[in-house]
N, C-alpha and C positions, 0 to 999 in steps of 0.2 A: 820486920818483918812484914811487911802485906802478902795476903796469902791471895795469891793469886788466881780465878774462879773463873776467870776465863779463858783460864788454858784445863780448868775441870770440862768448864759445859758452856765454848762459845759460845751454843746459844742463848743464855740467857739477859733476858732482858730488864731487870729486878733484879734489885737483894738486899734483905734486911741484916746489918752489921753497927759495925759499934765508931766510934771514933776513940784514935790510939792516942793522936797526939794533936794540938791547937798549939801556932805559931802566928799570931795577926791574922792574916787571910789562907794561913796553909795549915791545910787540912792531911794530916792519915787518919790509915783505916788500918782495923785490925784484919781485914780480908775487900776485893773488891771484884764487881766485874768489868770494870771502865779502861780499859787500855790506853798505857802511854806510851803518846810516839817513837818508835825503835824500830829501826831494821825499812829503815824506810816509808813507813805503816803509818798513817797520819793518828792519832790521837783521837777514841771515840769525843760523841760531845753529849752532851746529859743534866742532870739534877744530881744534889747530893744532898736530901731531906728538904728537895724542894728546892734548893738554891742553883741556879744553873753555873755550873763550873765552866775557869775563866779561862783555864789553862792547866794544861796538866805534864808534870817529868819523873824524868825515874832519876834515884837520888841511891845507888845500890840496888839491893835486894826492896828499894822503899817505893812505894808512889806518891806523890807530893798532887794534892792540888789546891789549887787557887781558885778561893770562892768568894761575893762579895763582903766589902769589907763589915757589912751593916750583917754576917750570918749568924754569928749568938750562938756555934756549936760550943760545947764545951768534953776535954776525955770523958770514956766512959758514956758520951751519949747514942743509946738507937737512931738508925739514922735509918734510911731507904735510899738504894739509887737505881733510876732509872737512864739507862740509856738510853737515843736513837739507833731505835733497831736497823729503819730501812738504810742508813749511813751506814752503819756497822755490818750488815751482808751485803753490800756493795762495796767496801772495805773488802772484805774476804772471798767475794769472788774476784773482785781483780786482782788482791794477791795469790792466790793462785794462782791463776792465769800468768806471772807474770812471773810464777817459779818454776813454770810448765814452758813460758816463754826460756828464758836464763839455761833451764838446766840443755834445753835440745842445740844451743843455742854451743853453749858448751863443748859440745856433741859433734856439732856437726862444725866448728870453728876452732883450728883447731889455733890455739897459743893465744887467745879472742881474754880481753880484759876488761873483767866489767869495773865503771868508775863507780858509779850510785845509782842510786833506786830511790824511788818516792810512788806510794801506794797513794790515792788519793778516788774519793768516791766519785771521781767523773771519768778517769783516765787512773792507768799506772805509765810507768814508766819506768825504761835502765838501758842506761848509759856504758857504750864500750870504746874504750882502749881500740882501735881499727881505722887499716888504712884505703877502705874501699867501702864504694856507697853499698849501703846493703839491701837495695829496693829488689835486687834481682833474687835474693833467696824468699822475699818475703811471701811470696805466695804458697810456698812448698811448708814454709814455715807456718803457715796460717793453716794448712788442712791438715802438718803432719799435731799443732796445739786440739787442732776441736777436732780429731779422732782421738785424740786421749779422753778428750771431753767428752764424747758422746757414749764413750765408751760404760760410761760410770763404774771406773776406779774405783773402789775403796780406799782411802786415805788414812793411815797412822801416824796419828800426834803424840809422841810423849816425852817423855823428860830424856836423858843421853846420863845425863847428871844431876842428881834431883835436889843436892847442895848446894852446887853455884846454879842451881837452874837452868841448864844448861837444854833445851831441846832440840826434835829433827822432827819431821814432816818427812812418808817416807810412801813410796805403792810399789809394791811388791814386782820387783822385774824391771824397775823402770829407773831409779833412783830412790838412797837416803840422802840429806840436808838438814843441815842445824839451820834451824829456824825457831826464831823464839815469838812468833807473830799469832796469830788466831785464823783458824787450818779449816776450811768446811773436810766431811763425812764423807762429799762420795767427790768424783771431777765431774758430774753432770749437773750438779746446782753453779758450774760457773756459766752455763748458757752459751752459746755460740762467739767466740769475738772476734776480732778482724789489728790490723796492726797495719803501723805506718811508720813511714822512715825521718826520721827527722835529722839533717846536719848539722851536727852544733858543733862544728870548727873542726880544724886541720887533722885529722890523723883521727879524731872523735865522731863517733855513731848513734845515736838515739831509736829505739823502740822506742812505738806508744801504743799501749793493749785497750785497747776497746771490749766496751761487753754490747755488743750488737742490739739490745734494746736502749743502751744509750745513746748510743751514737747518732 
């Protein structure tokens, strides 16, 4: 099992570890700070021992990295991981902005169903099954999210079930939500956001989330 150091400290940008297995271009490590796509959050980008990581995937409790064919790594070899921190931090901020939007939508839209989500470094989106145009509610929703962000509330992120690697985030008095992504420590780190509505089909609505510094 790959030890996920990005849960213990999501602010790490470098990490020393060892190779556990090699299968051609696929490599697994004993521990990692390199997040693999899950829950809509994109994988990190960066290098392992100087080799660019071409792709990343979860395999049960392991994380498998695909490296260039000439990587030359062998089991037991010490390696250094480096991640693109600016990209990771954008993902963390947009991820949590999307979490706030989703929880507030659950509170105000009775019976709404989430269809999917995606968090990239430029924007996040959440897709809903909903029969009405969501545009009229966006100004109030944006204001409420920005109020929570500005309040600089503490965010707890921890295991709900460590053997099965099930985690959650919590803001005391607001929500406790199952989530295995990388999380910021305080809401103010998100910074001001803005929202846009996108109609993606009959009975489907999309809310796009942007950091004001990126839009």
